[in-house]
All heavy atoms as an XYZ file, in Angstrom:
790
protein
N     -12.200      2.421    -15.146
C     -11.050      2.575    -14.308
C     -11.421      2.491    -12.837
O     -12.398      3.135    -12.385
C     -10.397      4.015    -14.538
C      -9.175      4.336    -13.732
S      -8.257      5.753    -14.314
C      -8.994      7.013    -13.326
N     -10.761      1.617    -12.138
C     -11.092      1.446    -10.723
C     -10.628      2.703     -9.913
O      -9.649      3.338    -10.148
C     -10.289      0.212    -10.138
N     -11.447      3.047     -8.929
C     -11.034      4.239     -7.995
C     -10.260      3.678     -6.892
O     -10.189      2.401     -6.652
C     -12.235      5.005     -7.583
C     -13.142      4.335     -6.705
O     -12.978      3.146     -6.331
O     -14.251      4.908     -6.365
N      -9.640      4.505     -6.172
C      -8.678      4.124     -5.138
C      -9.368      3.291     -4.033
O      -8.838      2.316     -3.584
C      -8.137      5.445     -4.493
N     -10.635      3.657     -3.655
C     -11.218      2.867     -2.628
C     -11.470      1.399     -3.063
O     -11.358      0.459     -2.302
C     -12.643      3.435     -2.199
O     -13.443      3.520     -3.312
N     -11.689      1.079     -4.336
C     -11.786     -0.202     -4.877
C     -10.569     -0.913     -4.823
O     -10.476     -2.061     -4.525
C     -12.348     -0.154     -6.289
O     -13.511      0.625     -6.441
C     -12.653     -1.518     -6.872
N      -9.417     -0.187     -5.198
C      -8.096     -0.878     -5.022
C      -7.760     -1.191     -3.614
O      -7.328     -2.382     -3.396
C      -7.119      0.045     -5.618
C      -5.697     -0.506     -5.406
C      -7.304      0.393     -7.078
N      -8.079     -0.369     -2.784
C      -7.863     -0.542     -1.333
C      -8.705     -1.753     -0.793
O      -8.226     -2.583     -0.111
C      -8.105      0.730     -0.456
C      -7.130      1.884     -0.937
C      -7.904      0.367      0.999
C      -5.583      1.685     -0.486
N     -10.047     -1.770     -1.195
C     -10.844     -2.957     -0.833
C     -10.330     -4.199     -1.272
O     -10.355     -5.245     -0.624
C     -12.259     -2.729     -1.284
C     -13.035     -1.596     -0.452
C     -14.307     -1.319     -1.129
O     -14.881     -1.984     -2.061
O     -14.848     -0.099     -0.850
N      -9.819     -4.259     -2.495
C      -9.305     -5.542     -3.164
C      -8.132     -5.947     -2.315
O      -7.815     -7.179     -2.194
C      -8.919     -5.264     -4.575
C     -10.075     -5.369     -5.557
C      -9.555     -5.310     -6.977
C     -10.758     -5.401     -7.884
N     -10.421     -4.963     -9.257
N      -7.410     -5.122     -1.717
C      -6.178     -5.419     -0.938
C      -6.625     -6.313      0.273
O      -5.998     -7.279      0.565
C      -5.443     -4.206     -0.355
C      -4.737     -3.320     -1.373
C      -3.990     -2.097     -0.645
C      -3.736     -4.174     -2.210
N      -7.818     -6.006      0.778
C      -8.254     -6.735      1.999
C      -8.446     -8.177      1.540
O      -8.083     -9.147      2.320
C      -9.645     -6.155      2.543
C      -9.254     -4.963      3.298
C     -10.559     -4.319      3.842
O     -11.452     -3.893      3.220
N     -10.534     -4.345      5.168
N      -8.969     -8.435      0.407
C      -9.255     -9.886     -0.022
C      -7.950    -10.601     -0.413
O      -7.906    -11.794     -0.456
C     -10.277     -9.904     -1.141
O      -9.762     -9.231     -2.329
N      -6.954     -9.903     -0.778
C      -5.698    -10.395     -1.182
C      -4.639    -10.581     -0.034
O      -3.639    -11.176     -0.204
C      -5.010     -9.661     -2.273
C      -5.764     -9.796     -3.624
C      -5.186     -8.981     -4.754
N      -3.795     -8.568     -4.678
C      -3.309     -7.597     -5.234
N      -4.100     -6.896     -6.059
N      -2.125     -7.272     -5.125
N      -4.918    -10.036      1.174
C      -4.024     -9.934      2.281
C      -3.589    -11.411      2.662
O      -4.403    -12.294      2.834
C      -4.775     -9.236      3.416
C      -3.865     -9.116      4.607
C      -2.650     -8.462      4.635
C      -4.191     -9.738      5.861
C      -1.836     -8.334      5.769
C      -3.426     -9.662      6.953
C      -2.285     -8.903      6.888
N      -2.267    -11.522      2.854
C      -1.745    -12.830      3.261
C      -1.278    -12.782      4.753
O      -0.187    -12.111      5.044
C      -0.453    -13.148      2.392
C       0.110    -14.506      2.836
O      -0.391    -15.175      3.757
O       1.067    -14.860      2.233
N      -2.120    -13.223      5.709
C      -1.797    -13.012      7.138
C      -0.457    -13.632      7.489
O       0.265    -13.169      8.419
C      -2.977    -13.752      7.847
C      -3.999    -13.826      6.830
C      -3.382    -13.946      5.455
N      -0.056    -14.723      6.811
C       1.173    -15.430      7.220
C       2.404    -14.470      6.871
O       3.396    -14.533      7.573
C       1.299    -16.702      6.351
N       2.241    -13.673      5.861
C       3.430    -12.748      5.411
C       3.511    -11.659      6.463
O       4.491    -10.947      6.502
C       3.172    -12.176      4.035
N       2.398    -11.385      7.273
C       2.396    -10.272      8.117
C       2.624    -10.712      9.617
O       2.506     -9.894     10.492
C       1.032     -9.589      8.072
N       3.027    -11.980      9.860
C       3.278    -12.370     11.192
C       4.430    -11.577     11.829
O       5.451    -11.378     11.173
C       3.659    -13.888     11.248
C       2.573    -14.687     11.685
C       2.997    -16.115     11.975
N       1.991    -16.994     11.359
C       2.187    -17.795     10.357
N       3.429    -17.913      9.849
N       1.241    -18.582      9.859
N       4.218    -11.165     13.049
C       5.246    -10.365     13.672
C       5.361     -8.905     13.397
O       6.167     -8.229     13.955
N       4.624     -8.453     12.426
C       4.635     -7.054     11.912
C       3.788     -6.186     12.791
O       2.771     -6.679     13.305
C       4.268     -6.970     10.466
C       5.210     -7.497      9.461
S       4.567     -7.276      7.741
C       4.840     -5.425      7.614
N       4.114     -4.965     12.926
C       3.285     -3.966     13.499
C       3.610     -2.658     12.836
O       4.469     -1.829     13.266
C       3.493     -3.852     15.046
C       2.424     -2.865     15.638
O       1.555     -2.443     15.004
N       2.625     -2.494     16.894
N       3.032     -2.361     11.715
C       3.357     -1.292     10.823
C       2.220     -0.561     10.166
O       1.187     -1.162     10.020
C       4.334     -1.777      9.692
C       5.652     -2.321     10.134
O       6.421     -1.521     10.740
O       5.927     -3.493     10.110
N       2.359      0.735      9.956
C       1.362      1.554      9.319
C       1.849      1.918      7.954
O       2.894      2.533      7.831
C       1.046      2.843     10.117
C       0.708      2.536     11.572
C      -0.019      3.651      9.485
C      -0.583      1.916     11.933
N       1.104      1.506      6.953
C       1.329      2.020      5.595
C       0.354      3.123      5.235
O      -0.782      2.920      5.225
C       1.109      0.854      4.559
C       2.172     -0.356      4.645
C       2.023     -1.289      5.757
C       3.182     -0.296      3.788
C       2.996     -2.305      5.765
C       4.105     -1.381      3.896
C       4.025     -2.379      4.896
N       0.814      4.226      5.021
C       0.038      5.429      4.690
C       0.049      5.616      3.182
O       1.087      5.687      2.580
C       0.589      6.672      5.440
C      -0.209      7.946      5.081
C      -1.604      8.066      5.679
O      -1.678      8.002      6.878
N      -2.629      8.200      4.797
N      -1.112      5.754      2.639
C      -1.253      6.039      1.161
C      -1.838      7.368      0.996
O      -2.922      7.684      1.304
C      -2.148      4.967      0.539
C      -1.550      3.629      0.365
C      -1.760      2.729      1.391
C      -0.685      3.317     -0.757
C      -1.204      1.365      1.296
C      -0.227      2.032     -0.735
C      -0.405      1.105      0.164
N      -1.003      8.304      0.394
C      -1.411      9.606      0.012
C      -1.790      9.449     -1.484
O      -0.860      9.288     -2.329
C      -0.438     10.696      0.176
C      -0.125     10.893      1.646
N      -0.916     11.406      2.515
C       0.954     10.402      2.388
C      -0.432     11.497      3.719
N       0.740     10.849      3.671
N      -2.978      9.541     -1.936
C      -3.420      9.218     -3.242
C      -3.765     10.653     -3.826
O      -4.779     11.228     -3.379
C      -4.586      8.204     -3.394
C      -4.065      6.904     -2.670
C      -4.903      8.019     -4.835
C      -5.086      5.949     -2.381
N      -3.055     11.069     -4.871
C      -3.174     12.487     -5.297
C      -4.557     12.722     -5.874
O      -4.996     13.974     -5.788
C      -2.064     12.781     -6.313
O      -2.177     11.782     -7.464
N      -5.148     11.769     -6.517
C      -6.487     12.084     -7.064
C      -7.655     11.382     -6.397
O      -8.709     11.133     -6.969
C      -6.508     11.525     -8.582
C      -6.044     10.122     -8.785
O      -5.630      9.537     -7.785
O      -6.085      9.692     -9.888
N      -7.452     10.996     -5.148
C      -8.525     10.366     -4.252
C      -8.204     10.606     -2.805
O      -7.400     11.408     -2.367
C      -8.418      8.902     -4.593
N      -9.049      9.979     -2.084
C      -8.888     10.054     -0.617
C      -7.571      9.334     -0.035
O      -7.070      8.384     -0.713
C     -10.080      9.389      0.227
C     -11.329     10.209     -0.046
O     -11.307     11.392     -0.218
O     -12.447      9.499     -0.163
N      -7.100      9.769      1.118
C      -5.984      8.973      1.697
C      -6.452      7.866      2.570
O      -7.540      7.872      3.087
C      -5.208      9.992      2.567
C      -4.530     11.134      1.923
O      -4.308     10.968      0.735
O      -4.130     12.090      2.612
N      -5.667      6.794      2.587
C      -5.937      5.614      3.369
C      -4.685      5.192      4.134
O      -3.541      5.425      3.722
C      -6.374      4.528      2.396
C      -7.716      4.639      1.879
C      -7.770      5.267      0.610
C      -8.874      4.167      2.389
C      -9.048      5.474      0.026
C     -10.082      4.298      1.873
C     -10.199      5.071      0.704
O     -11.464      5.256      0.060
N      -4.836      4.494      5.115
C      -3.779      3.851      5.748
C      -4.096      2.407      6.165
O      -5.244      2.104      6.425
C      -3.151      4.677      6.963
C      -4.017      4.828      8.124
C      -4.029      3.827      9.230
C      -4.907      5.905      8.337
C      -4.813      3.988     10.296
C      -5.603      6.033      9.467
C      -5.622      5.166     10.470
O      -6.364      5.287     11.555
N      -3.108      1.568      6.152
C      -3.214      0.125      6.498
C      -2.458     -0.101      7.763
O      -1.250      0.202      7.746
C      -2.711     -0.784      5.341
C      -3.122     -0.401      3.903
C      -2.337     -1.477      2.951
C      -4.580     -0.479      3.779
N      -3.107     -0.619      8.733
C      -2.455     -1.014      9.960
C      -2.268     -2.533      9.922
O      -3.225     -3.288      9.971
C      -3.225     -0.594     11.219
C      -2.391     -0.907     12.544
N      -2.975     -0.688     13.653
C      -1.192     -1.334     12.636
C      -2.106     -1.043     14.600
N      -0.977     -1.409     14.062
N      -1.093     -3.000      9.846
C      -0.794     -4.388      9.797
C      -0.115     -4.750     11.077
O       0.855     -4.252     11.424
C       0.171     -4.743      8.587
C      -0.618     -4.437      7.200
C       0.506     -6.232      8.560
C       0.101     -4.703      5.951
N      -0.839     -5.649     11.810
C      -0.456     -6.041     13.108
C      -0.437     -7.495     13.390
O      -1.549     -8.136     13.413
C      -1.182     -5.348     14.171
C      -0.583     -5.560     15.589
C      -1.331     -4.630     16.618
O      -2.311     -4.033     16.320
N      -0.759     -4.574     17.816
N       0.708     -8.168     13.352
C       0.852     -9.591     13.562
C      -0.216    -10.488     12.855
O      -0.963    -11.212     13.541
C       0.787     -9.764     15.200
C       1.385    -11.220     15.482
O       2.227    -11.711     14.663
O       1.062    -11.843     16.488
N      -0.234    -10.339     11.615
C      -1.229    -11.137     10.791
C      -2.561    -10.609     10.601
O      -3.433    -11.251      9.984
N      -2.849     -9.379     11.132
C      -4.128     -8.788     10.873
C      -3.996     -7.569     10.091
O      -2.916     -6.876     10.090
C      -4.830     -8.484     12.174
O      -4.178     -7.447     12.899
N      -5.098     -7.191      9.355
C      -5.110     -5.920      8.552
C      -6.289     -5.085      8.956
O      -7.403     -5.628      9.050
C      -5.118     -6.355      7.079
C      -5.445     -5.326      6.090
C      -4.283     -4.278      6.002
C      -5.790     -5.828      4.665
N      -5.990     -3.857      9.192
C      -7.118     -2.945      9.476
C      -6.904     -1.658      8.500
O      -5.813     -1.134      8.436
C      -6.915     -2.406     10.862
C      -8.070     -1.378     11.233
O      -9.174     -1.516     10.695
O      -7.815     -0.444     12.111
N      -7.905     -1.474      7.647
C      -7.929     -0.373      6.629
C      -8.686      0.764      7.106
O      -9.854      0.582      7.466
C      -8.415     -0.891      5.272
C      -8.360      0.206      4.242
C      -7.592     -2.066      4.749
N      -8.085      1.955      7.121
C      -8.797      3.148      7.520
C      -8.670      4.149      6.486
O      -7.618      4.356      5.890
C      -8.292      3.681      8.828
C      -8.440      2.719     10.039
C      -9.864      2.590     10.513
O     -10.683      3.416     10.384
N     -10.229      1.325     10.939
N      -9.712      5.027      6.393
C      -9.694      6.223      5.481
C      -9.116      7.308      6.321
O      -9.271      7.451      7.511
C     -11.016      6.610      5.006
C     -10.958      7.534      3.846
C     -12.391      7.727      3.199
O     -13.237      6.929      3.416
N     -12.487      8.779      2.417
N      -8.217      8.125      5.679
C      -7.637      9.316      6.355
C      -6.150      9.208      6.444
O      -5.566      8.484      5.779
N      -5.631      9.983      7.462
C      -4.277     10.109      7.641
C      -3.891      9.650      9.089
O      -4.563     10.011     10.112
C      -3.800     11.515      7.470
C      -2.366     11.674      7.149
C      -2.044     12.976      6.578
O      -2.959     13.543      5.798
O      -0.908     13.443      6.716
N      -2.838      8.800      9.216
C      -2.344      8.359     10.443
C      -1.327      9.358     11.082
O      -0.608      9.963     10.317
C      -1.766      6.948     10.332
C      -1.463      6.208     11.661
N      -0.323      6.409     12.286
C      -2.184      5.404     12.334
C      -0.347      5.737     13.478
N      -1.454      5.069     13.454
N      -1.273      9.498     12.376
C      -0.391     10.383     13.011
C       1.060     10.031     12.893
O       1.911     10.906     12.781
C      -0.647     10.532     14.506
C      -1.951     11.073     14.811
O      -2.533     11.769     13.906
O      -2.537     10.910     15.936
N       1.362      8.744     12.826
C       2.795      8.262     12.878
C       2.930      7.012     12.049
O       3.200      5.943     12.531
C       3.087      8.029     14.326
C       4.657      7.691     14.464
O       5.421      8.190     13.612
O       4.988      7.038     15.411
N       2.850      7.173     10.690
C       2.928      5.984      9.749
C       4.365      5.468      9.750
O       5.355      6.229      9.963
C       2.564      6.475      8.448
C       2.820      7.955      8.500
C       2.585      8.344      9.888
N       4.561      4.186      9.604
C       5.945      3.536      9.478
C       6.472      4.002      8.062
O       7.665      4.160      8.042
C       5.802      2.066      9.397
O       5.011      1.541     10.601
N       5.669      3.955      7.062
C       6.079      4.408      5.676
C       4.821      5.095      5.015
O       3.779      4.775      5.245
C       6.525      3.211      4.884
C       5.396      2.142      4.562
C       7.093      3.621      3.500
N       5.258      6.195      4.300
C       4.170      6.918      3.564
C       4.415      6.749      2.119
O       5.575      6.909      1.648
C       4.126      8.451      3.874
O       3.772      8.565      5.304
N       3.477      6.469      1.287
C       3.537      6.291     -0.126
C       2.659      7.284     -0.766
O       1.413      7.362     -0.421
C       3.138      4.854     -0.520
C       3.975      3.791      0.173
C       3.330      2.418      0.114
C       5.344      3.714     -0.399
N       3.131      8.053     -1.695
C       2.389      9.057     -2.410
C       2.324      8.666     -3.887
O       3.415      8.423     -4.562
C       3.025     10.413     -2.292
O       3.208     10.659     -0.849
C       2.201     11.496     -2.912
N       1.130      8.532     -4.428
C       1.043      8.168     -5.840
C      -0.365      8.571     -6.351
O      -1.111      9.253     -5.601
C       1.233      6.691     -5.995
O       1.307      6.325     -7.361
C       0.149      5.788     -5.319
N      -0.639      8.143     -7.627
C      -2.059      8.399     -8.056
C      -2.753      7.068     -8.187
O      -2.130      6.072     -8.016
C      -2.073      9.154     -9.423
C      -1.345      8.405    -10.471
O      -1.171      7.226    -10.412
O      -0.999      9.109    -11.477
N      -4.107      7.057     -8.417
C      -4.867      5.804     -8.433
C      -4.415      4.822     -9.455
O      -4.252      3.644     -9.122
C      -6.404      6.238     -8.704
O      -6.748      7.155     -7.726
C      -7.271      4.991     -8.652
N      -4.042      5.371    -10.559
C      -3.746      4.505    -11.743
C      -2.387      3.783    -11.325
O      -2.180      2.578    -11.658
C      -3.510      5.341    -12.942
C      -3.529      4.520    -14.200
C      -4.830      3.751    -14.426
O      -5.951      4.120    -13.973
O      -4.778      2.622    -14.941
N      -1.379      4.461    -10.756
C      -0.161      3.854    -10.488
C      -0.376      2.923     -9.332
O       0.218      1.708     -9.385
C       0.953      4.862    -10.043
O       1.088      5.797    -11.094
C       2.285      4.257     -9.774
N      -1.119      3.258     -8.315
C      -1.437      2.346     -7.237
C      -2.001      0.966     -7.644
O      -1.625     -0.077     -7.306
C      -2.309      3.004     -6.167
C      -2.844      2.114     -4.982
C      -1.654      1.802     -4.054
C      -3.927      2.819     -4.226
N      -3.025      1.116     -8.533
C      -3.689     -0.004     -9.142
C      -2.674     -0.922     -9.813
O      -2.656     -2.072     -9.701
C      -4.740      0.465    -10.038
C      -5.665     -0.610    -10.559
C      -6.784     -0.028    -11.472
C      -6.983     -0.769    -12.632
N      -7.459     -0.133    -13.750
N      -1.803     -0.306    -10.642
C      -0.839     -1.072    -11.459
C       0.141     -1.741    -10.605
O       0.452     -2.987    -10.781
N       0.643     -0.989     -9.621
C       1.615     -1.680     -8.734
C       1.039     -2.779     -7.955
O       1.647     -3.883     -7.900
C       2.260     -0.595     -7.762
C       3.119     -1.277     -6.621
C       3.128      0.377     -8.531
N      -0.182     -2.626     -7.319
C      -0.774     -3.628     -6.635
C      -1.167     -4.880     -7.530
O      -1.351     -5.890     -6.966
C      -1.915     -3.074     -5.810
C      -1.492     -2.064     -4.799
S       0.023     -2.380     -3.862
C      -0.579     -3.561     -2.666
N      -1.538     -4.638     -8.688
C      -1.885     -5.721     -9.629
C      -0.741     -6.400    -10.172
O      -0.863     -7.552    -10.786
C      -2.869     -5.323    -10.670
O      -2.075     -4.398    -11.614
N       0.425     -5.798    -10.067
C       1.601     -6.453    -10.619
C       1.900     -6.027    -12.050
O       2.860     -6.335    -12.632
N       1.076     -5.172    -12.648
C       1.322     -4.615    -13.967
C       2.436     -3.652    -14.118
O       2.994     -3.426    -15.088
C      -0.058     -4.010    -14.586
C      -1.091     -5.066    -14.742
C      -2.488     -4.402    -15.010
O      -2.465     -3.314    -15.456
O      -3.452     -5.040    -14.716
N       2.641     -2.934    -12.930
C       3.653     -1.910    -12.881
C       4.677     -2.378    -11.741
O       4.256     -2.675    -10.731
C       3.127     -0.456    -12.528
C       2.149     -0.061    -13.606
C       4.295      0.540    -12.292
C       1.483      1.281    -13.210
N       5.890     -2.394    -12.082
C       7.020     -2.756    -11.188
C       7.067     -1.603    -10.127
O       7.289     -0.420    -10.461
C       8.291     -2.917    -11.928
C       9.382     -3.393    -10.945
O       9.777     -2.538    -10.153
N       9.975     -4.577    -11.089
N       6.974     -1.876     -8.922
C       7.013     -0.935     -7.838
C       8.223     -0.116     -7.804
O       8.308      1.045     -7.631
N       9.386     -0.898     -8.038
C      10.669     -0.259     -7.997
C      10.906      0.795     -9.234
O      11.285      1.842     -9.010
C      11.784     -1.195     -8.023
C      13.275     -0.616     -7.804
S      13.354      0.446     -6.310
C      13.502     -0.783     -4.996
N      10.388      0.372    -10.347
C      10.432      1.274    -11.500
C       9.456      2.480    -11.319
O       9.867      3.564    -11.639
C       9.933      0.510    -12.725
C      10.951     -0.470    -13.266
C      10.437     -1.378    -14.464
O       9.272     -1.478    -14.641
N      11.313     -1.711    -15.389
N       8.301      2.334    -10.703
C       7.394      3.349    -10.420
C       8.111      4.388     -9.437
O       8.084      5.600     -9.574
C       6.059      2.852     -9.769
N       8.873      3.847     -8.448
C       9.575      4.695     -7.471
C      10.669      5.462     -8.229
O      10.839      6.578     -8.031
C      10.150      3.741     -6.425
C      10.910      4.405     -5.342
C      10.227      5.219     -4.421
C      12.262      4.287     -5.234
C      10.984      5.858     -3.397
C      12.946      4.931     -4.295
C      12.312      5.789     -3.239
N      11.497      4.683     -9.041
C      12.572      5.377     -9.783
C      12.145      6.478    -10.688
O      12.836      7.361    -10.901
C      13.487      4.262    -10.440
C      14.074      3.252     -9.488
S      15.098      3.887     -8.223
C      16.657      3.740     -8.988
N      10.998      6.182    -11.274
C      10.481      7.162    -12.326
C       9.719      8.313    -11.617
O       9.230      9.223    -12.332
C       9.657      6.456    -13.340
O       8.400      6.041    -12.756
N       9.562      8.301    -10.379
C       8.938      9.386     -9.637
C       7.361      9.229     -9.553
O       6.710     10.161     -9.028
N       6.827      8.208    -10.134
C       5.388      7.947    -10.110
C       4.917      7.556     -8.654
O       3.691      7.591     -8.303
C       4.944      6.890    -11.077
C       5.023      7.377    -12.475
C       4.485      6.342    -13.498
C       4.510      6.916    -14.878
N       4.106      5.870    -15.825
N       5.850      7.015     -7.919
C       5.514      6.625     -6.552
C       6.700      7.163     -5.675
O       7.860      7.053     -5.907
C       5.657      5.061     -6.450
C       5.498      4.399     -5.149
C       4.046      4.598     -4.628
C       5.711      2.867     -5.304
N       6.273      7.938     -4.632
C       7.179      8.448     -3.668
C       6.989      7.744     -2.319
O       5.924      7.504     -1.917
C       7.041      9.930     -3.576
C       7.286     10.682     -4.842
C       7.239     12.222     -4.669
C       7.535     12.984     -5.827
N       6.709     12.729     -7.062
N       8.038      7.522     -1.726
C       7.942      6.904     -0.311
C       8.806      7.610      0.646
O       9.952      8.137      0.310
C       8.460      5.484     -0.425
N       8.347      7.815      1.803
C       9.101      8.405      2.920
C       8.965      7.513      4.213
O       8.010      6.770      4.304
C       8.616      9.844      3.264
O       7.265      9.849      3.545
C       8.922     10.764      2.085
N       9.878      7.587      5.104
C       9.838      6.751      6.240
C      10.702      5.506      6.078
O      11.696      5.623      5.353
N      10.182      4.433      6.474
C      10.857      3.084      6.340
C      10.623      2.564      4.935
O       9.695      1.769      4.752
C      10.401      2.090      7.449
C      11.139      0.757      7.428
O      11.797      0.452      6.455
N      11.048      0.065      8.348
N      11.372      3.093      3.972
C      11.113      2.748      2.581
C      11.271      1.262      2.352
O      10.465      0.775      1.445
C      12.140      3.593      1.735
C      11.914      3.352      0.273
C      11.984      5.115      2.007
N      12.065      0.477      3.042
C      12.214     -0.883      2.838
C      10.836     -1.609      3.127
O      10.571     -2.691      2.506
C      13.267     -1.536      3.717
C      14.710     -1.059      3.383
S      15.077     -1.075      1.502
C      15.057     -2.910      1.368
N      10.021     -1.078      4.007
C       8.729     -1.711      4.183
C       7.865     -1.754      3.032
O       7.096     -2.715      2.699
C       8.002     -0.965      5.298
C       8.118     -1.279      6.737
C       7.273     -0.419      7.546
C       7.610     -2.770      6.894
N       8.001     -0.645      2.075
C       7.229     -0.635      0.889
C       7.419     -1.816     -0.006
O       6.540     -2.336     -0.692
C       7.529      0.721      0.122
N       8.617     -2.372      0.001
C       8.978     -3.521     -0.782
C       8.320     -4.741     -0.275
O       8.214     -5.811     -0.982
C      10.465     -3.755     -0.811
O      11.000     -3.993      0.447
N       7.723     -4.691      0.943
C       6.997     -5.906      1.395
C       5.530     -5.959      0.910
O       4.925     -6.981      1.101
C       7.088     -5.859      2.954
C       8.253     -6.284      3.561
C       7.985     -6.399      5.153
C       9.182     -7.157      5.764
N       8.960     -7.504      7.133
N       5.112     -4.892      0.283
C       3.684     -4.874     -0.098
C       3.320     -6.058     -1.033
O       2.271     -6.628     -0.920
C       3.388     -3.514     -0.841
C       3.178     -2.363      0.162
C       3.054     -0.972     -0.663
C       1.953     -2.489      1.056
N       4.293     -6.400     -1.883
C       3.949     -7.406     -2.954
C       3.796     -8.745     -2.206
O       3.095     -9.587     -2.649
C       4.944     -7.497     -4.097
O       6.246     -7.515     -3.492
C       4.788     -6.332     -5.015
N       4.588     -9.024     -1.117
C       4.374    -10.360     -0.415
C       3.187    -10.225      0.529
O       2.536    -11.273      0.757
C       5.686    -10.695      0.324
O       6.004     -9.634      1.313
N       2.852     -9.123      1.032
C       1.692     -8.979      1.908
C       0.399     -9.157      1.118
O      -0.612     -9.624      1.678
C       1.673     -7.647      2.648
C       2.754     -7.501      3.747
C       2.874     -6.065      4.107
C       2.485     -8.374      4.883
N       0.445     -8.600     -0.169
C      -0.748     -8.646     -0.958
C      -0.430     -9.241     -2.381
O      -0.318     -8.570     -3.389
C      -1.343     -7.178     -1.161
C      -1.593     -6.463      0.078
C      -0.670     -5.631      0.643
C      -2.776     -6.733      0.733
C      -0.907     -4.981      1.804
C      -3.025     -6.122      1.952
C      -2.147     -5.182      2.501
N      -0.224    -10.599     -2.398
C       0.157    -11.282     -3.624
C      -0.923    -11.082     -4.712
O      -2.079    -11.074     -4.364
C       0.327    -12.744     -3.246
C      -0.305    -12.879     -1.844
C      -0.342    -11.575     -1.237
N      -0.489    -10.934     -5.888
C      -1.453    -10.571     -6.923
C      -2.129    -11.831     -7.666
O      -2.886    -11.669     -8.517
C      -0.817     -9.658     -8.017
O       0.299    -10.395     -8.694
N      -1.748    -13.005     -7.218
C      -2.483    -14.066     -7.866
C      -2.037    -15.336     -7.259
O      -2.451    -16.445     -7.411
């Protein structure tokens, strides 16, 4: 089973800078069974940091398994959200951009 840091590292290799043009957003990940991370996406660039950001655009709370499944495309993000496995606060519509920012294949 991949741990959260591995999932976050894989995001860097899958990042699509074209999809992030004109963005300036912070995606905060609160991972219940691992460390917290945030992604700063700014006009086509991605900066991944461990820890908590002061003012994230959107905060996502989940566990490692759900995060891995959603980011790999095995779990539908909307279904995870509706079933309570993924919680989002802040600009929730930004969360729906994750699949275009980090295409799974």
